[in-house]
BAGUDREN-76886 format. One record per residue (C-alpha): residue number from 1; x, y, z. Coordinates in pm, whole numbers, plus 32768, in hexadecimal, padded with zeros to 4 digits. Each point is the difference from the previous one (the first is absolute). Layout:
<pts>
@nr->NUM | px->X | py->Y | pz->Z
...
</pts>
This chain:
<pts>
@nr->1 | px->7FF7 | py->8002 | pz->8003
@nr->2 | px->8095 | py->813D | pz->7F83
@nr->3 | px->8053 | py->8126 | pz->810F
@nr->4 | px->7FA5 | py->8160 | pz->7FC4
@nr->5 | px->813B | py->80A7 | pz->7F95
@nr->6 | px->7F70 | py->814A | pz->8091
@nr->7 | px->7F90 | py->7FE2 | pz->8138
@nr->8 | px->7FA1 | py->8186 | pz->802C
@nr->9 | px->7F0D | py->7FF3 | pz->7ED1
@nr->10 | px->7F28 | py->7EBD | pz->805D
@nr->11 | px->7E94 | py->7FED | pz->802B
@nr->12 | px->7F9C | py->810E | pz->8105
@nr->13 | px->8110 | py->80F8 | pz->7FAF
@nr->14 | px->7F9E | py->7FF1 | pz->7E91
@nr->15 | px->7E96 | py->8050 | pz->8062
@nr->16 | px->8076 | py->812E | pz->80DD
@nr->17 | px->80E0 | py->8073 | pz->7EE8
@nr->18 | px->7ECB | py->8009 | pz->7F24
@nr->19 | px->7F20 | py->80BC | pz->80EA
@nr->20 | px->8109 | py->80FB | pz->802D
@nr->21 | px->8031 | py->801C | pz->7E7A
@nr->22 | px->7E87 | py->8043 | pz->7FF6
@nr->23 | px->7FF4 | py->80FD | pz->80FA
@nr->24 | px->810F | py->80AE | pz->7F5A
@nr->25 | px->7F43 | py->7FE1 | pz->7EA4
@nr->26 | px->7EDF | py->809E | pz->80BE
@nr->27 | px->80C1 | py->810B | pz->808D
@nr->28 | px->80B4 | py->8072 | pz->7EB0
@nr->29 | px->7EA6 | py->7FF3 | pz->7F53
@nr->30 | px->7F69 | py->80E5 | pz->8113
@nr->31 | px->8149 | py->80F5 | pz->7FE3
@nr->32 | px->7FCD | py->8014 | pz->7EA9
@nr->33 | px->7E9A | py->804F | pz->7FF7
@nr->34 | px->8036 | py->810D | pz->80F7
@nr->35 | px->813F | py->808D | pz->7F3A
@nr->36 | px->7F08 | py->8003 | pz->7EBB
@nr->37 | px->7EFE | py->80C3 | pz->80A7
@nr->38 | px->80F6 | py->8103 | pz->808D
@nr->39 | px->802D | py->8161 | pz->7F42
@nr->40 | px->812C | py->80BF | pz->7FDC
@nr->41 | px->801B | py->8171 | pz->7FB2
@nr->42 | px->8109 | py->80D7 | pz->7F6D
@nr->43 | px->803B | py->8156 | pz->7F6F
@nr->44 | px->8103 | py->80B2 | pz->7F3D
@nr->45 | px->8045 | py->8167 | pz->7FBB
@nr->46 | px->7FA8 | py->807A | pz->8145
@nr->47 | px->7EB0 | py->7F7A | pz->7FFD
@nr->48 | px->7FA8 | py->8068 | pz->7E8B
@nr->49 | px->7FB2 | py->7EAB | pz->7FA5
@nr->50 | px->7F88 | py->7EEF | pz->80E9
@nr->51 | px->7F97 | py->7E7E | pz->7FD9
@nr->52 | px->7F74 | py->7EEF | pz->80AE
@nr->53 | px->806E | py->7E78 | pz->7FBF
@nr->54 | px->7F6F | py->7EC2 | pz->8094
@nr->55 | px->80D7 | py->7EFB | pz->808E
@nr->56 | px->7FB7 | py->7F44 | pz->7EA3
@nr->57 | px->80B6 | py->811C | pz->7F5C
@nr->58 | px->7ED9 | py->809B | pz->7F4C
@nr->59 | px->7FF6 | py->815D | pz->7FC3
@nr->60 | px->7EB4 | py->807D | pz->809E
@nr->61 | px->801F | py->815D | pz->8018
@nr->62 | px->80B7 | py->8134 | pz->7F72
@nr->63 | px->7FD1 | py->8157 | pz->8066
@nr->64 | px->80BD | py->8125 | pz->7F2E
@nr->65 | px->7FCA | py->816F | pz->807E
@nr->66 | px->7FB5 | py->80E0 | pz->7EE0
@nr->67 | px->813F | py->80E0 | pz->803B
@nr->68 | px->80BC | py->7EB4 | pz->7FA8
@nr->69 | px->7F7C | py->7FF7 | pz->7EA2
@nr->70 | px->80D8 | py->80E2 | pz->7F10
@nr->71 | px->7FB8 | py->7FB6 | pz->7E8F
@nr->72 | px->8165 | py->8071 | pz->7FAF
@nr->73 | px->808E | py->7F1C | pz->80EF
@nr->74 | px->7F60 | py->7E99 | pz->7FE3
@nr->75 | px->8148 | py->7F5C | pz->8042
@nr->76 | px->7FF2 | py->806F | pz->8182
@nr->77 | px->7EAB | py->7FA1 | pz->8051
@nr->78 | px->8056 | py->7EA2 | pz->7F67
@nr->79 | px->8122 | py->7FFA | pz->80D3
@nr->80 | px->7F43 | py->806C | pz->8120
@nr->81 | px->7EF8 | py->7EEC | pz->7FCD
@nr->82 | px->811E | py->7EFD | pz->7FB6
@nr->83 | px->809E | py->806E | pz->815A
@nr->84 | px->7EBA | py->7FE5 | pz->80DE
@nr->85 | px->7FA4 | py->7EB4 | pz->7F7C
@nr->86 | px->814E | py->7F70 | pz->8008
@nr->87 | px->8017 | py->8079 | pz->8164
@nr->88 | px->7EB4 | py->7F64 | pz->8081
@nr->89 | px->8074 | py->7E97 | pz->7F50
@nr->90 | px->8154 | py->8014 | pz->80CD
@nr->91 | px->7F32 | py->8058 | pz->8134
@nr->92 | px->7F24 | py->7EC3 | pz->7FD4
@nr->93 | px->8115 | py->7F1A | pz->7F8B
@nr->94 | px->80B8 | py->806C | pz->813B
@nr->95 | px->7F03 | py->7FB5 | pz->80E6
@nr->96 | px->7F91 | py->7EBC | pz->7F48
@nr->97 | px->816E | py->7F83 | pz->8030
@nr->98 | px->8014 | py->8061 | pz->8166
@nr->99 | px->7EC5 | py->7F56 | pz->804D
@nr->100 | px->8047 | py->7EC6 | pz->7F28
@nr->101 | px->815E | py->800A | pz->8081
@nr->102 | px->7FA5 | py->7FD8 | pz->8171
@nr->103 | px->7F3D | py->7ECC | pz->7F9C
@nr->104 | px->8105 | py->7F61 | pz->7F6D
@nr->105 | px->80B9 | py->7EDB | pz->80BF
@nr->106 | px->815F | py->804F | pz->8076
@nr->107 | px->8109 | py->8031 | pz->7F21
@nr->108 | px->7EEA | py->8006 | pz->7ECB
@nr->109 | px->7FB0 | py->8174 | pz->801B
@nr->110 | px->803D | py->803B | pz->7E89
@nr->111 | px->7F15 | py->7F1A | pz->7FA7
@nr->112 | px->7EDE | py->80DC | pz->7FC5
</pts>
């Protein structure tokens, strides 16, 4: 009769490991849902352009003050919009990485 070569992975321990994995998966799913529902706001040009994105990285609002609109300098407005949107995305990504990194097992922080 063959003996178990891996005594720490037998019967009850394997079931416990599976329960822990399932619990971790549930926690990760809940964290993902919470992150997806969050909103991030950023502005540029001293508040001339502001935007909000959600945790799914979707632009949900964009506000441009009338004084930011100069028909002779459309490029400046484009730059302000890109700066605000990119900053909101960076803020959301930073929050996502910090949240998911806290949930990773030791030594696996870069996994998410």
